[in-house]
N, C-alpha and C positions, 0 to 999 in steps of 0.2 A: 707430476700431469694428475694420476689420479686424481687428486686432493683439490687441483684446480678447479678438475671437472666438477664436482663433489658441491665445492663451493659456489659456482655459475649456477648447477639447479637449484640449490637452495636459497640462494638469494631471487631467482627468477620465481620460485613458489612463492615468497612472501612477498615477493612487488608483486602476482596476480592476484593476493591472496589480500592484502592492502586495497589494489584500485580496480578488482571485478567489483560492478556494479550493485550496490545494496541494497537487493529491491524485499523491501518491506511491509509489507501489506497493514501492517500496524501503523504506519506512518501518517501523523494527522488526523489521530481517532481521539478524541476526549473526549469526558464526561464536562456539557453543554451547559444543563440545566438538572436541579434537585428540586421537587418539590416535599422536604420535607416535613412540612407541618400539614400536610396533605391538602387537601379541598373544604369548601365552605358545606360540601357534601356531609362529608365525612372529614373528618380527621384521620382517619385509618387509609383513604384511599389516596395512598404516596405514588409515585413515577420520577423514573431519571429518565432522562434525554442524553443520546450520545449524539453525538455529530462528529462527520467524517469531513476533516478540512484540506485531505488530499485531491489531486487529481482523478483516483481510480478507485474503480470498486474493493473496498472493504471484506474478506470473509471471515465471519466474529465464530466459525465453525471451533471448538476446543477453549476459544478464549473463557473468560471470567471475571467478574466483577464483584467484591468482595470487602464487607467491613470486618473493620480488626481484631474484633469480639467476633466473627463470627456468622451474623447475623446482620443486614440478611449475603448470602453467599450463591450467586446469580451463576450458572454455567448455560455461559450464549451459546447463540446458534442464529445460523443468518447471516446476512450480509448488507453491508451500508453503502448506496451508491453515492457518488461521489461527490459532494458538498452534501450531503444527505441527513436525514437523522432517524434514531430508531432508538423506540419510546419502548419503556419497557414499563408496566404496571401494574402495582401492587394487587394481585385476590383475584382479579378478575376485568374482561376488555369493558367494564361500564365506568372506571375507573376515569377516564376522559372518553366520554361515550361519543364522542363524534370522528375520533379516530381511529383507526385499529391498532390495537398493540402489538410490534414488533419480538414482545413477550412478554408472557404473563409470571411471574415471581411471586415466592411469598417470605417474610420477616419481615419488622417494620425497621426503621430509621428512629434513633432517639432521636426527642429535642433538646436534647443537650449537646449532639453535636456527634459526629464520628468522621473515622480515619477510613477512605474508601480506597479501591487500587483496582485498577483496571487489566490486569492482564493476558497476555494474546498469549495462543495453542504452545508457545517453549515456553511458558514461565515467566518469559520478561515484562515487566513492569512498562506498560504503556503510556499510561497516565495514574496519576494519585491527588488526593485531596485531603490535605487532613486538618479534620475539624475536629480534632478528637476533645481541643479546648473549646470550643463551639462553632458555631453554624459563621462560616464567614459573614452571610448576608441572608435572607428571608425572612418575615416575618407569619408569626405562629397565631397572632389577631386578624391579622387580614388576610391569612392563608396563602402569604405571595413567598413566588417560589424565587432560588437563589438562581440567580443567571449569569454566567460566565460573560464578561466585556469581550474577550477576543483570545478565542482558540488557539491561536497561533503562539500565546505566550506561554508562561511555564505553567502558571495557574495556582501562583499565589494567592496571600489574602485580597491585596490590590490587583487583581483580575478577578472581581467577584463581585456582583451588585445582589440589591435587592429589585421586583419586576417594578417598574415605576407607574404599571396602573394606569399609564394612559395608551400604550401599547399591550395589549392580552387576546388573546384566543383559548378557542378550544374550550367546550362544554363539560361539565361532570355528571355523575351520575343523576342529579337533578335536574338538567336543562341549564345549570346556570353557569355563567362566565366563567374559566379559571382565570387566577390572578395570577399567568402565566403566559409564556408563547410555545406548548408542546408543537413540535413539529416544524416550528416557524422562526425567524430570525427574532434573537431576542430583543428584547425592550432597549437596551445596553448594548448592545452589541457596538464597538469603539467608538464607547463616549469614556473618559476618565471621570469615575465618580467623585461627584463634588457635595459635601455633604450644605453645603450653602443653596444649592440649588434645590426647589421643591421638584418634583419628580413630575407635575405637570408642567414646568416650562423645559421640558426636554428639548434642545434645536429639532433634533431632527424629525422630530411628529408634531410638531407645530399646531397642538390640540391635548385633548385628556376627554377622558372619558373611556367609553367602552368600542365608540370608533376606532377604526385603525387607521392609523393616519400613514400614509407611503410616500418618502420621499421620491420621486421618479429616477426608476433604473436606468442603468444603462440601454438603452435601443437598439436592434440588429439594424443598420444602413442596409435599403433594398437596394442599393448600388453603389460598389469600387468606384473613387476617381484618385486617379491621378495627382490632383495637384492639391495640395498642403492648404489650405486655411487656418491654420492655427488652431482655433478650437473647434473646428467647427464640427467636429463628430460628438462633441459632446452639447451641440443644442439640438437639442428634443423637442417636441410638441408635447407638450407633458398635461395641457387639457383643452378640452372643446365645448363651446356652449352654446349647441341650435339650437333648444325649443325653452326658452324662459317659458314661465308663467307669466299669461298676458301676453302685448306685445312684443316683438322680437327685434324691434330697428332697434333698441339702446340696449336690452341687454346681451345680447351675441356676444360672444368673444371667443377668442384664441391664443393662448396661452403658449408662453417658451419657456425654456429653462436649462441654463445654464451647468452641468454637469461639473465643470472643472473647478479648480480654483484662482483658475485666471481668468481675465478681462478677456472679451470677446466684442470683436468690432462686427456688428453685426449692416454694416453701408451694404448695399445693393442687393440685399436678400432677397426673397420673394415668396410670398405665400400664395397657393393659386390654388381654386374650387375648381369642381367637375366640368362647369362652363366655361373654364379659361379664361376668368376673371383674374387676373393677378393685382396684389401691391406687393410694391418694391417699399421697403425698412430705408429709412433716409437719418444719417445722427445718429444709430441707435447703438450705443454699446451698456452690455451687459455683463457686472458684475459674477465673478464664481458664485455659484449656490444661490443664484437670485432670479427672480423671475421677469419675464414683460409681458403687458394683457396688452392684447390689440385688438379696439372694440371695433366691432361694424360702422360706425359713424367713422371712422379715421380710414379701416381697412375697406370700407364699401362693398366688402364680399356679405352675402348674404348666404347665409349658411342653411343649405335645406333640410327640411325637416323629415324627410322619410327615406330618402338614398344620395348621398355622398360620397367626395374622394375629395380628400385635402393634399396637399403635395407641400415641400418644403427644402427649396432651393438654397445652397450656398449663392454666395458673389459670385459670378463668373461660369456658374455651371451650366450642363444642359439637362442631369440627371438627376433627380429630386434623392437627395439624402434621407427622406421620410415621407409613405404614400400611407394613408389613413382612410380604410373606409367604415362608414357604417351603414347601417339601413335604414332602419324607424329609432327618431329619437324622443325616447318620453318627455316629456311634460316637465318639466325643473329639477331633471335630471344631465350632469356632464359628464362628458366622457373623457378618461380619466387615465393615465399610465400607470400602472401598478408596480409593485416589489417583483411581481412575476414577468416583468416585458412586457404584459401584455394590457389591451386595454380594457375598462370594465365602466359600468356604468354607475354613478352613486351620487343619491341624493343630497349629498351636500357638495356643493359647489364654494371652491376654494379662489378665485382671481387674488394673486399674487400672492399666494401661501402654501403649503405644501398639502399634497392630494391625502383626500379621507375618505377611503374607500368604505362606503355604508351604501348597500346594495337594496333598494324598493322591497321591499315586501310584497309574498304574494299571498292571496288568500287560502284559506283551507276547503277541502271539500268534506261537508258532514256526509256521510251514507250509514242507515246502519238497516239489520236484517232482523226477523222475527216469525217467529210460524204463523204460519197460512189462519190457522185456529186456535182460539184458543179459548178455555174456559175459566169461568170466574174457580177462587181460590185456590187454582195451581200457579205454582210457581213457574217463571219462565225465565230464559238466559235471553237478553237484549242484548244482541252482538253490533258494535262499531266497528269492528276490524278495518272494515272495507275506507271507512276515515279517512283521508292521507292530507298533509301537505306537503307541497311543490319544493319547500325548500327544507325539508327534513327538520321544520321547527317541533319540539315535542308541544304535544295539545293537551289543553285540558276538557273536561267533558262535562256536558252539563243534561242532563235529561229531565223530562216534563210530560210524565207520564197519564197526564190528562185525569186520573185522580185526586188532587192534592196531594202527591205524594213526588219527591225528587230523589235525584242521586248523581254524584257524580266520578263514580266508577265507569271505566272503559265498555264493560261488558256486566254490567248488573241484571242480579237476580231481582224481577218484581210477580206480587202477585196481585191480580185484580178478586175484591170481596165479590163485587157484584155485576152481574150481567148487565153489557149497554154497548153505546159508541162511543170510543173514546179518544180523545186526538192526542197521541202521544209525538212528544217536537226530540229531537236533538240536539245541543249547539254547541260546537267545537272551537278552542278558541286557542292561537298559535301566541297569546300577547299580544298581540298590534290590531289582527283581524278577525272577524268571527262570522262564520257560517251555521244555516239552519237547514235543517229537514225536517219535513212533518208528515206524518201518517196519519188516517184513519183506520182505528180498527173496531173489530166487533168483538165484544166479548160473551158467548152461551153461556147460559145457569147451571149450575148441578149444586144442586140444592142439597146434594148429602154432605158438604163438605160447607156449606152456609151456615153458621151458627155463631150464638153470643163467642165473643170474647174471652176469654180468662187469662187473666194477666197473671194471676199465678201457679200456672205453667211452665214459666219459667225457671230452671232449675242450673241450679251449676252440676254437673254429671263428671269432670273430671280436669288434675293441674298436676304440673309438671312444676313441681320449682328449682329442680335441680339436676339437669340435665349432666351428662357425662364433656368433660370439658368445658365451654363456655357457654354461660348461660345465654346473653342475649343474643335473641334471636331463634332459641331452641325452646326456652320455658313459655305456658301458656296456661292459659283457662280456656275452658271450654263451656260452653252453655247447654242445657238442650231442650227445643219445645216440647213438653210430654202430653200437650190434648190435642183437642183434634180440628182447631183452628190456626191460619197464621197469625203473627203473633210481630206489629213492627217495632224496631227494636231501639227508635230514635228516642235520644233522649235516656236511656237506660242507662246506668253506673254501678260498677263493681269496685267496692271501699273493699280496701288492705288495713286490717286494724284500726278500723277509722281514722285512717289519717293520708293515704294515699287514695285515688280517683281517679278511675280508668272510665270516660263518657264516651257511647257510642252518639257523635253527633250524625251521622247520614243515616237516612234512611234506610233500611232494611226490613224487608218483609222475610221474619225465622218461620217458613214453612211447617208444619205438624211432623211431629216424629223425625226432627232434622236439629245438626248439630250448628252453634257458632262459636269461631276461635277468637280468642284474644290473643294477640302472640305482640311480645313486643320486638322493636321498636314505637310500634305502629297503638298499643298500649305502650301507658305510662309507670304502670305499677312491676313492681321486682316484687318477686318474690321472695321471704323470708327463707336458706336454706333449713334452719332449723324449725320453728313453729310461726304460724301466722293463721288468725281468722281471715275466711273469705264472707262479704257478705251481697247481696244483691236488690237491689233499689228499684222500681220501674218509674216513669217519665212524674207519677205524683210522689216519688220520695216512700211510698209503701215497700216494708221489707221482705220480698217477696220466698227468698232461698239465704240461706248459710253454713258456713265448712267452716271448722276449727281442726286444724292439723297439727302434726308433733311426729317426731320421729324419724325427719328426711332420710329418705335412703336416695345416696346419689346414681342416677339410671332409673331410675321407678318413678312411677306417674301415683298420685292420687284417687280411688277410683270409685265410682257407686257401685254397689252392686243390684243385684236385682229386688232384693230384700230393700232397700235407700239403705245401708250399711254400707260403711267405705272401707276400703281393702286400700294399702300398698300393695305393686303389683309389675313386674318386670317388662309385662305387656303394656308397652306405651300405644295408645292406637289414636290419635287427632284425629276428628271426624268421621269416625267410625265407633261401632258398636265397645261397649267394653269386654276384654276379655282379662279373668281374674285367676291367680293363681294363688291356690288356699295353700297354706303352709306344711300340708297333709301331702301336696303335691297333686291334689285333685285338682281338674280345667272347668272353671265354671261361666260359662258365655250369660255377660250381665245381661238384662233387660237395660234400654229396649231392643228386645233382637230382631226388632224389622226396621230398624234407622240407615239414614244414609247420610253421610255429609250434606250441608244446604249450598256444599259451592258445586256439587255436581248438575248433570242436568239432567231432566227428567228423561228423556225420549234420547234414543242412542240411534243412526239408523248403521246400517252395515252399509262398512265402504263394499262399493264390488269394483273388482278390480278391471282396471282397462289400457289398452295402450296408450302412450304420450300422445298418439298422432290421433286418438281418438277424443281427447279430450273437450276439444271446439264441441264436440257436438254435443255434451252433457248440457243440463239445465242447473245452474249456478242453483248452492249450498244442497246442492248433490254428494254422498258424503263415495270421495272413490278411493283406488291405491292404485299406483302408478308402478313402473320401476323402470330406471336412467342412468345415467352417468352426470357425477358433478362436473359443473359447466362452469361455473364461477361458485367461491366461497362467501360462506357468511364476513361482510364486511368487507369485502371486494366494491362493492357497489352497493351497499346499503348494509346496520347491521342486524336488520329480522329479517334478512331472506336470502337463499343461495338460489343456486336455477343449475335445472337439469337439462342434459343434452338425452335424443332418443339412443337405444342400444344401437351398438352395430350391428347393420344389413337391414335396417328399418326404415322407412321414409324419414328425413329431416324434422325435426319438430323439438320443441323446448316448451319448459314450464318455469315460473318461478314458484319456490315455494318459502313460506311464510310461517314465522313464529311472532306473534305479539308481544312474547318474554324473551326472544332472543334466547331461546333454548334448541341448543344444536346439540348431537354427537361430535366429536370430533374429526373432520372431516377432510379429505385430500382429494386435491383435481382427479378424473380419473376413478373415482369410486364409484363402484356399484351399486345406490341403495332403489330399497321401496321403502315407498310413501305412502303414510293413508293421511285423508283428510277430507275437508270440507272445504269445496269450489268456492271460490268469492270471484270478484272482479274490482277491477279498481282504473278509471280511467281509460276503460278501453280494455285493458288487459287481464289475462286471466292469471288468478294463484290459486296454491290450494296451500291451506291454510290447516297447520297443525295444531294441536296441542300443548306436546311437551317433545322432549330431545326419543320418547319412548315409540310416538310416531313415525320413526325413521329408521331402517334398518338397514345397516352396513351390511353389506352378501358377502362383496371382494373388491378385490381391487385390478383394474383393469390399466388399459392404457387411456393418457387425455385424449378427450372425445375430438375429433378433426370438426374443423369448422364446415360450413356449407359456404362453397364460392358462389357469390352474386355479385351481379351486377346492381347497380345501385336503382333503375328502373322495377325491379325485381322486390324490393322494400318495402312491403306490403302488411297487411293486416295478418293477413299468414305465419308470417316470418315474427312474429310476435315471440319475444320468450327464445329462441333461437341461438343458439352460434354461428354467427357465419362472419365469413371474412370477404372485403371491399379492396378496390386499390384503383388506386386513380390518382389524380392532383390537385392538390389546396390550393381551392382559389381566397380562400379567406378567411377570417376569424373575426369572432365578436364572441367578448369575454369568454366564458369557457367550452366554445363552439366552434368547430372546425368544417369547415363545406368541402365537399369531395364530390368532383367531379370526374367521371367515368368515359363521360360522350353520350350515354346512356338518358343521366338525369344527375343531380345534385343531392348528396345523402349528406344529412347535420350527424358528424360524430361529437358525442358531448362528452367530457372530460371531468370526470366527476373526483373530486378531490381525493377522497381515499383510493384513488390507483394510483394516485400519485405520479403523475406523468408531466415533465416538463412542457410546456407549452414552449417554450422561446425555442423550444430545439424542433418546431413544425413549421418550417419557413412557406412563405404564401407563394406558391409555384412548382414547390418542392411534388417528385414521383411517392406516393404513399400508401402502403399495403397494409392497413387495418383490422384486427381478428375483436370480436367483441359480440355482445346479446344484443338485438334488438326488444326496445319498448319503447313505450308510448305515455305521451300526456296531453293533455289539455294543449299543446302548441304543435303534438304533430308526431309524427316516427323519429327514433334517432339510434344510434348504433351507440352504447358503452363499452370500449376496453377497459379489459379488468385489470391490468397493470402497463408497465413502461414495453414489457415485454410481448406485448398485444399493436406495439409500433413499427414499422419498418421502414425507414426508407429508402429508398432509390439512390444510390450516390451517382453522382454527375457522369458521363460518361465522357472519356478522355479519344483525342484523337488518334488515329489509329490510321495505318500503312494500308493500299490497298491489297486484299490476301490476309492481313490480319484480325487477330479477335479480340476485342477491348474486353478483360475482365474486369472493370470496372463497373459494370451495370449488375451487378450483383443486390440484395436489400441488404441494408445493415440496420442496427439498432443503434439510435439516436447516439446511447451514451458508450458507442466504444471506445477505450483507450487505447489509441496507438502508440502514446509514451510509454505502456505498461509492457504494449507487445516489445516493441524497441529492449528495454530493458529487460525481460525478460530473454530474448533473441542473445542480447549480450553476455545475457550470467550460462545460458546454455553451452555457449563458446567458450567463456572460459572456464566455465567444468573440465570440459573436453581438452583443453589444454592444459589444465592441473593434474588429468589422470594421466595424459602423454607423460608429464613429466615426472610423473609417482612411478610410473612402468619404465623409465628413466633412471632415476634414483637409485630404486630397487635394483636394478640388473646389473649399477655399480658398485654400490653395496655387495654384491653375491661375488660381485668380481674380485674387489679388493681383498672380499673376509672383514666387513669392518663388522 
């Protein structure tokens, strides 16, 4: 009897162990894309993309991605949303410059191939990639990535292909296009590789080049119907063209697309505009994957250029399958359904073909600042950091100082040699459009520094040929102006052993007693680590200085002493006066003793400490110091800035903290920081401009700042920069903008790509509560959510009996996974049953003394 009970309990335990739901956060996470060749900006800018193919969020805490040879070996952290991407960037967050990295790592991928394993927190292999005999795909010459075709397959050689060159996304460190798809569906997704088919003929893209071709994805029907019309829900309005160039009469069209594989009968389907004008389709059949274009002469529907609502009805239906609204139609652009299930304007019109999303470019805005009064012969910084581009494009700069000199640096230093009135202009160029600003300035005389130029005064002062570790980016050559007048270094040359030459191409006036650094890779010279000869030539080809060195010592610089003798010294001083340690241990400060680096500003204002709510009252250009709590991190809303919220107990206030160099310390939401900088303004929004991370001091970590609750009518100029929360009904969606109405007014909510918020989860008519930063652009005020956690959707209220309270009115995040919650519940229940059986088994064993 006891033995039978024992056998029964053991059998139940085995049964539960086998049948209990296997809940694994790792299920579905794969290595999705590998940029083993780097990018066009740098072969070192490698990156790896993970993808979560599951219906639930994956927690990467304790996970590891490692190569068999130990390099790279990445300890992972963070989470990946369901069907989301996780970007690993080597070396820094500018490897893919327009996307925030999920994690930064070190260690290079071999161009000969690697074996990679992705392991979960328990050490189990989640995914692997054995390219030890050579990479399955990718192109080192074109810097094209290796992309996974189907994340649900094991990932052997047949499941990988090279980026097709037609669908690309992301920008490299220099602003160029990446030959890959970081953070987006792979260009080869779902397509079996065919060596005989050129990449540009990919049937899914319908085009080639840098424009992104997007086959219309499934749309969300606004109304569910009980009548089944076969493929009716697979028919979508894929493109609308309301405002052609010139006459609208013949060019306007409405395009339908059949997303299914089977043929659809569209006989009796209806298109209807806002005026109630209807067009019924007759004898129309649409094959799977095909398009139907209905032009205005056929439909007699005149699409309004300013405001329109277009509805699509299936045959016999009273409620529309789709209802599309737009406000203002740009001339020459069509309204396209893109891969994010959203409609966007595109300047590429494609009737009867796959949509190609190419948004119109917005003109950049040139803005620069300069000192109020200038003296001849003295160097000044010209500051362009208030220039901006609405699209976030990388800008090129061109300065004309009105005295015959030009410069292409963002913030150049310039010296006017003679007094007078000059017209200074700055032109910024985003690659498509330009904008310029001009200012007339008066330069006063300063006879003490107006002396004849003495070009022989440009000398070599310090060289650093063999740094500790990597030479590139660390070795340098330092020039010095020992004279009493500025010298323009344009077209000066530095030669090494009469073989290599580095020529200074840009106009740069080197003031007296100032330094100028040549640092690789900006210059082309590679210094020999044993011995060498360096020579300096003026634009006329005259030799002005030379030095021969030998006996190189790693980590030491070769520096000119006060007696013009050269010495090896352990103290390396780029851009500063030389400091030499003699063999006897005597410390000697070498001339020039009063010199300063040419890159430093002449005048420095002492920062005035002000409360955050008092910044609005200050003048632009003031040096200020403020304290607050970090409300939005660098990279969440833009790579060059983050936001501060006011300290607890003070009036609501906020401020953008800006760094042109993207030089920030490690920050967390809720960090209390003290920031020093210069107050500036862009498009009516204040910003505090910092020079580097030393201007930002982290004091302590507090709780995350609480957003101020506002009604939509209270979003005004005073709220710019603040962290706020609004609630209301989603009334419409246009491009990346959602409109929220709380009964007082309508507010625009702009979903930045870096925030990674799924537009499809925000349905028109839904009640939403959204948190974010108030910003201002040329088009007006808008709310910028920082991440998906800032968006909550109110669940639909269920019917309840009198006296009962419905629990379905809570605010919910759109990405809540109820399937995962059910599995977790079942797992907990199974664990409880197992525990009870184990206790019973233990007692039985004791009773029978087994």
